[in-house]
C-alpha positions in Angstrom: 16.9 0.4 -6.9 20.6 0.4 -6.4 20.9 -3.4 -5.9 18.8 -4.1 -8.9 21.3 -5.7 -11.7 18.9 -7.3 -14.1 15.9 -5.8 -15.7 13.5 -7.5 -18.1 10.9 -5.7 -20.2 8.0 -7.7 -21.6 7.2 -8.1 -25.2 4.3 -10.4 -25.9 4.9 -10.2 -29.6 8.2 -12.3 -29.0 6.2 -15.3 -27.5 2.9 -15.5 -29.0 2.5 -19.0 -27.8 3.1 -18.3 -24.4 1.6 -16.2 -21.6 2.8 -13.0 -20.2 2.8 -14.1 -16.7 4.5 -17.4 -17.7 7.3 -15.8 -19.4 8.1 -13.0 -16.9 7.7 -15.6 -13.8 10.4 -17.5 -15.5 12.4 -14.4 -15.9 12.2 -13.5 -12.3 13.2 -17.0 -11.3 16.2 -17.0 -13.3 17.4 -13.7 -11.8 15.5 -10.5 -12.9 15.1 -8.4 -9.8 13.1 -5.8 -11.8 10.5 -6.1 -14.4 8.5 -3.9 -16.9 5.2 -4.2 -18.5 5.7 -2.7 -21.8 2.7 -2.8 -24.3 2.0 -0.2 -26.8 -0.9 -1.7 -28.6 -3.5 -2.6 -25.9 -6.3 -0.1 -24.8 -6.0 1.2 -21.1 -8.7 -1.1 -19.8 -6.7 -4.0 -21.0 -3.2 -2.5 -19.9 -4.7 -2.1 -16.5 -5.8 -5.8 -16.4 -2.4 -6.7 -17.3 -0.5 -4.4 -15.1 -2.7 -5.6 -12.0 -1.8 -9.2 -12.7 2.0 -8.3 -13.0 1.8 -6.5 -9.8 0.3 -9.6 -7.9 3.1 -12.0 -9.5 5.9 -9.5 -8.6 4.4 -8.8 -5.0 4.4 -12.7 -4.7 8.0 -13.2 -5.8 9.5 -10.0 -4.2 10.4 -8.2 -7.5 10.1 -4.5 -8.4 7.5 -3.7 -11.2 7.4 -0.9 -13.4 4.9 0.3 -15.9 5.9 1.8 -19.3 4.5 5.4 -20.3 1.6 5.5 -18.1 1.9 7.0 -14.6 -1.9 6.5 -14.2 -1.9 2.8 -14.8 1.2 2.6 -12.4 -0.8 4.2 -9.9 -3.9 2.2 -10.2 -2.2 -1.1 -10.4 0.0 0.0 -7.4 3.3 -0.7 -9.4 6.6 0.4 -7.9 7.1 3.1 -10.5 7.0 4.1 -14.3 9.2 4.2 -17.4 9.3 7.4 -19.5 10.6 8.1 -23.1 12.0 11.3 -24.3 8.7 12.0 -25.9 6.5 11.2 -22.7 5.6 13.3 -19.8 8.5 15.3 -17.8 9.8 13.8 -14.9 8.5 16.5 -12.8 4.9 16.1 -14.0 5.2 12.2 -13.4 6.5 13.0 -9.9 3.6 15.3 -9.2 1.2 12.3 -10.1 3.2 9.5 -8.4 4.6 11.2 -5.4 8.1 10.8 -3.7 8.1 7.1 -3.1 7.6 5.7 -6.5 10.3 5.1 -9.0 10.9 7.0 -12.3 12.9 5.8 -14.9 13.7 7.7 -18.2 15.2 6.2 -21.5 18.2 8.1 -22.7 20.2 7.8 -26.0 23.3 10.2 -25.3 24.9 11.7 -22.1 23.1 15.1 -22.2 19.8 13.4 -22.0 21.1 11.2 -19.2 22.5 14.1 -17.2 19.2 16.1 -17.8 17.0 13.0 -16.4 19.2 12.9 -13.3 19.1 16.7 -12.8 15.1 16.1 -13.2 14.9 13.8 -10.3 14.9 10.3 -12.2 15.8 7.5 -10.0 17.3 5.5 -12.8 18.0 5.7 -16.6 17.9 3.2 -19.4 21.1 3.8 -21.8 21.0 2.7 -25.3 20.1 1.3 -27.4 23.6 -0.2 -27.2 23.0 -2.4 -30.3 20.3 -2.4 -33.2 17.2 -3.7 -31.9 13.7 -4.7 -33.0 12.2 -3.1 -30.0 13.0 0.4 -31.5 13.9 -0.3 -35.3 14.2 3.5 -36.2 16.8 4.4 -33.4 20.3 4.3 -34.3 22.4 2.4 -31.8 24.1 4.6 -29.0 27.0 2.1 -29.2 29.3 1.0 -26.2 30.9 4.5 -26.2 27.8 5.7 -24.7 27.9 3.1 -21.9 31.4 4.2 -21.1 30.3 8.0 -20.7 27.2 7.1 -18.6 29.6 5.0 -16.5 31.9 7.8 -15.8 29.3 10.6 -15.4 26.0 9.3 -14.3 25.4 9.0 -10.6 22.2 7.5 -10.6 21.8 3.8 -11.4 21.7 3.0 -15.2 20.8 -0.1 -17.4 22.6 -0.6 -20.5 19.8 -1.6 -23.0 19.2 -2.5 -26.8 20.1 -5.6 -28.3 21.9 -7.1 -25.4 22.1 -10.8 -25.3 24.3 -13.6 -23.7 26.6 -13.3 -26.5 27.6 -9.7 -26.2 26.8 -9.0 -22.5 30.4 -9.1 -21.5 31.4 -6.5 -23.8 28.6 -4.3 -22.5 29.8 -5.0 -18.9 33.4 -4.3 -19.8 32.5 -0.9 -21.1 31.3 0.2 -17.8 27.9 -1.0 -17.3 27.0 -2.9 -14.1 23.4 -3.5 -14.8 21.7 -4.8 -17.9 18.2 -4.8 -19.3 16.9 -7.3 -22.0 13.8 -7.7 -24.0 13.9 -10.2 -26.8 16.9 -12.3 -25.5 14.8 -13.2 -22.5 11.3 -13.3 -23.4 11.9 -14.3 -26.9 13.9 -17.2 -25.6 12.6 -20.6 -25.5 14.1 -20.9 -21.8 13.6 -17.2 -20.5 14.8 -18.5 -16.8 18.1 -19.8 -18.3 18.6 -16.8 -20.5 18.3 -14.6 -17.3 20.6 -17.2 -15.3 23.2 -16.6 -18.1 23.0 -12.8 -18.1 23.0 -12.7 -14.4 26.0 -14.8 -14.1 28.0 -12.4 -16.4 26.9 -9.6 -14.4 28.0 -11.1 -11.1 31.3 -12.5 -12.0 32.0 -8.9 -13.7 31.0 -7.3 -10.4 33.1 -9.6 -8.2 36.3 -9.3 -10.7 35.8 -5.5 -10.7 38.1 -3.6 -8.0 36.4 -0.9 -6.0 36.5 2.3 -7.8 38.1 5.3 -6.0 34.8 6.9 -5.7 33.5 3.8 -3.6 36.6 3.5 -1.6 37.0 7.2 -0.2 36.1 10.6 -0.3 38.6 13.3 -1.3 38.8 16.7 0.4 39.3 19.4 -2.0 38.1 22.9 -2.8 35.7 23.7 -5.5 35.0 27.3 -6.5 36.6 28.3 -3.1 34.6 26.1 -1.0 36.1 23.1 1.0 34.4 20.0 0.1 34.4 16.4 0.3 33.6 14.3 -2.9 33.4 10.6 -3.9 34.1 11.8 -7.6 37.3 9.9 -9.2 37.8 12.3 -12.1 36.9 15.7 -13.2 33.8 14.5 -15.4 32.5 12.8 -12.4 33.1 16.0 -10.3 31.5 18.2 -13.1 28.3 15.7 -13.1 28.0 15.9 -9.3 27.6 19.7 -9.7 25.2 19.5 -12.8 27.8 20.8 -15.0 28.8 18.0 -17.3 26.6 19.4 -20.1 26.9 23.0 -19.4 29.2 25.6 -21.0 32.0 25.8 -18.4 35.5 26.0 -18.3 37.3 23.7 -15.5 40.6 24.6 -14.0 42.6 22.0 -11.8 45.2 23.6 -9.6 45.5 26.7 -11.7 45.5 24.9 -15.1 42.7 24.8 -17.7 41.8 21.4 -18.3 40.4 20.7 -21.9 37.0 19.2 -21.8 38.0 16.1 -23.6 40.4 15.4 -20.8 37.8 15.5 -18.0 37.1 11.8 -18.1 40.8 11.0 -17.6 42.0 13.9 -15.2 41.8 12.4 -11.6 40.5 14.4 -8.7 42.8 14.1 -5.8 42.9 15.2 -2.1 43.9 18.8 -1.9 43.2 19.7 -5.5 41.8 23.2 -6.1 39.1 23.1 -9.0 37.3 26.3 -10.4 34.1 25.7 -12.7 33.8 29.0 -14.6 30.7 29.5 -16.7 31.7 30.5 -20.2 29.6 33.3 -21.8 29.8 33.7 -25.7 29.8 37.0 -27.2 30.0 38.8 -30.5 
């Protein structure tokens, strides 16, 4: 999962004159390394038929395969995992059904949802919609600011999704994303393979030009709440996320000085720092 960079979600309404497998195979050949069957309309028996056909295709081409919404279909089709919305089964319930080896992804629209999904045991999240999208017409755009927040605070892989196409992909990557997810820009394209090649090209070029982050280059030794620890966190916000505190009511002190929460994304974590996270309890 960590190696995956381009995620394509099916949408048969975008290509009524072409078959599901034809379009998804073109996407995979263009560079999609994870694909999802998303079908809100078909009865379950038909959905299972499609899932098994997608499993056969993705197994042949060596691509991860995810089923949207339905852990039981994912199991029956031997998919690699399931993707859940905010109103679907909790991650823990899906994990009981799927076991420890299958992937669970979660759609998120704001940082608290992302942190909650990570804490619940999700393997990856979708972050968006970045832009307005016909896939979720009633969902307001989360905007690029959410992508920047997720890049700073989320430790599991996240895919930016929602209205992303070759014309705006570079902006999304510049905001901090390293993985993209597309629906209509690929499956609605006259040439899904070329659309994926273009998106994958933007991802690969951005990755090649992006310098290694401090968290990837080294682990800092510091003291957190009186304990000596090593951490890959580069900022106070990343450290808070590591301890599952990014969305909690806590006060942070760095070397004896209180750090305002708004500054956490910009305050670096350095060798030898003394960090205290103090839970805030309101009163009245």
